[in-house]
N, C-alpha and C positions, 0 to 999 in steps of 0.2 A: 329718206336718204338717197334713193336712186329712182323714186317715182317722179322723174323729171319730165318736163314737157318735150315731146318729140316735135321737131320743126319740119312739118310737111303739110301739104294741102289736106284738109280733113273736113268731114261733115260738120265738125264743131267750129264755132267761131273761136277766136283766141280767148275771149272772156270766158266762154263756157268751158273751154279746154282747161284753162287755169283753175276754174272752180272744180272741175272733175278731178284733176290731179291732186288738188288740195284735199278733196273728200276721200280719195283713195289713200292718201297719206294718213288722214285721220283714222280711217278704217283699219289700216295696218297698225297704227299706234295703239288703238284700242285692243286689237287682237293680241298684241304682244305684252302690253303693260297694264291693262285695266282689268281689275278683278272684282268689281262691284256686282251685286246681284242683278242689276239691270243691264249687264253687258250685252246680252243678246238683243235687248230692245234698242240700245244705242246703235249696235251694228245694223239692225234692220232699218232704222230711221235713215242713217247715212247711205246704206246700200240702196234703199228704195229711191232716194233722191238722185243717186247716180244713174240707176236704171231708167229713171224718168226722162233722162236726156237722150235715150236711145229709142229707135222705132218701137212703137207699142204693138204693132200688128206683126205679121210674119217677118221675123228678123232676117232670115236668110234670103227671103224674097226681096226685102229692102236692100240688102247688101249687093244683090246682083245689079241694082240700079246705080251703084257707085262706079265711077270710071277708074279711080286710082286704087291700085293694089294696096298701097300703104294705108289708104283710108279704110279699106276693108280689114286689114290686119289690126289697125288701131281699135276699130269698133269691136272686133272679136276679143281683143285683149281686155278692153274696158269691161265688157260684159262678163267675160270669163273670170277675170281677177276679182271683180266685185262679188260674184256668186261664190268664188272660192273663199274669200275673206268673210262672207256672211255666214257660211256654214262650217261647223266643226268637223263634219263628216265628208267623205268623198262622195261626189256625184258624177255620173257619166257626162252630164251637161258641161261641167267645168272642164273636163279633159277634152271634150270635143271642140269647145270654143277656143281654148288655149292652144291646142294642137294646130287648129286652123290658123291661128294668129302667127305662130312661128313658121308655118309652111309658107304663108304669104309674105312674111318679112323675117327671114332668118337672123337678122341683126337686131331684132327687138329684144333687148336685154331683159326688160321688165316682164315680158311675156314668158321668156324662158324660166325666169325665177318663179313666177306664179305657177307655171306648169310643174316645176320641181316640187312645189308645195303640194300640188294636187296629187302627184305620184306618191309623195310621202304619206298622205292620208290614205292612199290606196295600199300602202305598205309594199309598193314596188320600189325598193330602195335603190336598186341598180339604175332604173330609169330616172329616179329623182337625182341621183348623183350626176348622171350625164347632163341633165338639164342645168344643174348648178355649175358644172364645169364649163358648159357652153356659155352661160351668162357671164361667168368670171373671165372667160377668154375675150369676150367683147369689151368688158371693162371691169377690172377687179374692184370689189367693194367689201367693206368689213362685214356687211350683212350677209352677202352671198358666202363669204368664207366661213362665217359662223355656222350657216346652215350646212355647208359641206362638212364641217367638223362633226356635227351631230349625225349626219347621214353615214359617214365612215364608221362612227361608233355603233350606230344601230346595225350596220352590216356585219360588224364583228360579233355583236351579240346574237344576231340572227344565225350566223355560222355556228356559234356555240350551241344554240338551241337545236339546230338540225343535227349536230353531232350527238346530242344527248338523246334524241328520239329516233334517229335512223342510223344507217351505216355511216361510218366516218366519212364526211364529205370535205373536210378541211384539215390543215395541219396547223401547228403552233405558229409557223412562219406566216400563214395566211392571217391569223389574228394579229400578230405583231405588225404586219404591214398595214393593215387597216387602222389599228390604233395609232401607229406612228403618223399616218396620213391625217388622222383626226387631230392629233396634237399640232402637227405642222400647219394645218389650215387655221386653227385657232391662233397660233403664233403669227401667222401672216396677217390675220385680221388685226392683231395688236400692233403689228408693224405699221399698219395704216393709221391707227389711232391708239396709242399706248394707254390712254385714259378712258377707253371704252369699257364700261363696267360689264356689259353683256358679253364681250369677248373674254374677259377674265372669268366670268361665270361659266361659259361654255368650256374653257380650258380646264377649269376645276372639275367639272363633271366628267370630262374625258379621263383625267387622272383617277377619279373615283372608280370609274369603270375598269380602268387598267389595273387598279389595285385588286379588285374582286377577281380578275382573270388570272393574274400571275402571282398574287400574294406577296408583292414587293412593298414592304412597309413604308419605304420612302415615298411612294406615290400618294399615300393618304395625307402625308404632310405637305406635299406639293399641291394637292387639292385644297387643303385648308388655307395655304398661303394664297392660292388663286382666288378663293372665295373672299378672303379678307381684302384682297386688292380690289375685287369687284365692288365691295361695299364702300371702301375708302376713296377710290379714285373718282367715282362718279356718284357716290351715294345711291347706288342701285337699290331700289325698293321693290324687290321681286320676291314673292313668297317662296318660290322654289329654291332660290339662293339660301334663304334662312333655313328652309327645311333640310336641304342637303348638308349644309354646314352643321346643323344640329344633329343629323344622323351620324356625322363623324364624331362629334363630341360625345354622343351616347355610346358609340363604339369604344371610344377612349375612356369612357366612364367619367367624363366631366359633366355630371348630370345637371348642375345648375346652369351652366352655359347652354346645354341642350334645351332645357325648359325655356330659357329666355328666347332662344331662336324659334322654337316651335310655336311659342306664344305670339311672337312677332309675325310669323307666317300666317297664323290664324286671324290675326288682326287685319292684315292686308287683304286676305281672301277668307271671308267669314264662312264659306262653304267648303273650306279645305279640311275635311273631316279627318284625314290621315294625320295631320299635324296635331289635332286635338287628341286623337287616340294614342299617339306616341307619348304625349305628355302624361296622359292618364296612366299609361302603363308604368312610367317611371315612378309616379306617386304610389301606385298600388304595390310595386316592388318593394319600396322602402317601408310602406305601412306593414306589409306582411313580414318582412325581415325583422322589423322591430318587435313585432308580436312573437315571432319564432324565438328570438333571442331571450325575450322576457319570460316566455313560457316553456323554455327548453323543448321547442318543437311541438308543444302540445302533448308531450308524453306524461303519463302518470308517474309518480315516484318509483313504483315497482318496475314499470316498463323501462324507464330511463336507467335504472340500476342494471337491468339485464343487458341493455344495449351497450353500456359502458363496460360491463364485465366481458361481453363478447369481443369488444374492441381490444381489450387488453390481451386477449388470446391470439390476436392476429399480428404478432410481431413480425416485422419483415425478415424474410430469409435471405434476401439479396444483401450483400455487403455486411452480413451479420458480424463478421470479425472486426469491421470498422466502426460499428455503431456504439455510441456512448450514451447520451441522455435523450429520452423522449420528452421533448419540450412541450409546453402548454401555450395556449393563447395568451395567458398572463405574461409569459416571457416576451411575447411580441409587443405587448403594451408597455413593457419596461425592459428595454434591451440590456440595461445594466445588470439585471438579475440572471442573464443567460450564463450558465456555467461554461467555463473554458474546458474543452475536451483535452485529454492527454495527447501526446504525439501519436500520429497515425490513426486517430479516432475522430469521429464526426458526430455532431448532434443531428437529430431528425425530429420532424413533426409528424404525428399520425392523427387522422381525423375520420369521423364517420359522416358520410354524405347522407343527410337525413331527408332533404327535400329539394326538388328543382324549383327555383323561384322565378326564372325567366321562361319565355316561351321555348318550346323544344328546338325551334329553328334559329334561335338567336345566337349571335356571336358578340361577346362571349356568353357561354352558358353560365348562369349564376345559380349556385347552390347555397343552401344553409347547411353548415357542417358543425359538428361538436367534437371537442377534444375529450381526454380522459376525465377531466373534471366536470364535464357536462356544459362547459362554457361554449357559447356559439359565436360564429362569425360568418362572414360572406366569403365564398370561394368562387373566383371567376376564372373559368377555363376558356382560353382562346383556341378556336379552330379545332375543336375535338367534337366527334359525333356522340350522340346519346347511345349509340349502339355499343360504345366502348367505355364510356364513363357515365355511370347512372346512380340513382339513389340506392341506398343500402350497401354500397361498396365502401371499402376502406381506402383512403388515399394517404400516401406517405411521401413526404418531401425529405430527401436525404441531403443534408448539408447544402441547402439550396443556394446557389449563387444569385446575385441580384437580377440577372437577366432571365432567370427561370421563375422566380417568385419574389414579389415585393409585398411588404406590409404597408398598408395605407390607411391611416386612421382619419384621413380628411374626407372620407365619404359621408356626406350629410346633405340633406335637402333642406335648404333654408329659403328657397324662393317660392312664395305662395302663388297659386294659379290665379289668373285674372278671372274674377267671379262671373263676369258677363260672357266669358268664353267657355268656362268649365264649371257649370252650375252643379253637376253631380259628382264632382271630383273631390275625394277626401284628401285633405292635406295631412301629411304625417303629424302625429300629435306632439312630437318633439323633434329637435334637431340633433339628437344624440348621434355622435359619430359612430359609424359601424366599421369595425375592422374588416378590411378586404384583403384576402390573400389571392394574388394574381398569378396565374400560370400562363406565361407567354408562349412557352414551347412544350406542348403536351408529349412530344417524343423524346424529351430529355431522359437519359438514364437515371437522373436524380429524382424522377417522378415515378412512383409505383402506384398502380391501381389494383387492389387485391393482390399485392405482392408481385405484380407483373409490369414490365415496361410496355407501353402501348405500341401496337403495330403501326407501320407507316400508313396503312389505309384508314387509320383512325382520324386522320386530319381532314378537315372540310374547309371549303372556301368561306370567306366572310360574307355575311348577309347585310352589307351596308347598302341600302337601297338608294338609287338616284331617281329623282322625279324630274321629268322634263315634259310638262303637259302641253 
């Protein structure tokens, strides 16, 4: 995109210069968009070919023989950018070469960009940002603006990490300012090319990060919209795009869409183990839920009888004067059978949380629960910690409005895994729909856990992970 030929006297002939620029562009393209297992080998072959055009003996000694400062800057840039693109990790040699290049020629945009990437690998985000800002001032490009978007996002996350491990070093305004800069940089990239899939992808990842920081539900839908644009405008075929979008679908419990995306990510990048693991977790969740429902949580008849008898003794004391009928899961399956309470009275559901089916850090937490009849269902609790809602407790929903709890009988896994990707993954034996009771607001006064409303500090941030490898 901007690895263009610099017009000045150089140690390279024009033909060699064109070839080197083309090879650098190929190297950059492989680094960003190629995910085959021979990626490192491809990068090494092209990188070695570029380095072969440079002096093979003492590089700095050879540079002293050049009369043109721009010649020296360009040679340092070519070697430094090549080594930077060939290596996934930071090396001091990259930084030394590229720093020399920008000192010799402060207007060399590509050298500033490559140095920014070098500092990124070093995790010196402030220095990386300054390099990208300088490169963008020389000539704005969508690629530089995309990288700026990511750097601002990483700086915000870095501040958050420092706040959690040390004394408070930043305020909410600091986070907001960095995240707004991230969004604006991605939007400026789109202003240069509205159909650039990578810019849409970067914008989506910024919205995802913003969602995890401020718990604004609108941001996750903006992220989803941006990821969809990335796929449709340019047919972007990037594993991280499919992974991040699937993480949103898993968070929203649209599991079949999540499986489809994780599978696509693993197809593009066969060594993307996290995508495979996420898919396996979804299948395992439903396998175990189906087993729990069929076997009443694995309880013996006597033990089940005791659990349900104990549940009947834990009638809610809150709002006691308003309560009418204790409804069952069967009522949710057929709403026509729900009795109409008299004036000033409300119905309620009460269940026993038998087991945690999700990982402890997941959002939502997914439980297997049983009602008074011993019938089981899935209970999904968003943004609550296991310290305040846990197995063995009684959970009560008092006249739940739709924004607090939803009954959803459409939860079923009907998408089998690709056998060549998930050889050891068990597919659920049936596609029986599992009733899912969703608690969107754990702090609602209509929700009681062991007859108590949850405290404000029971809320936790969502764990929707963003990958940007």
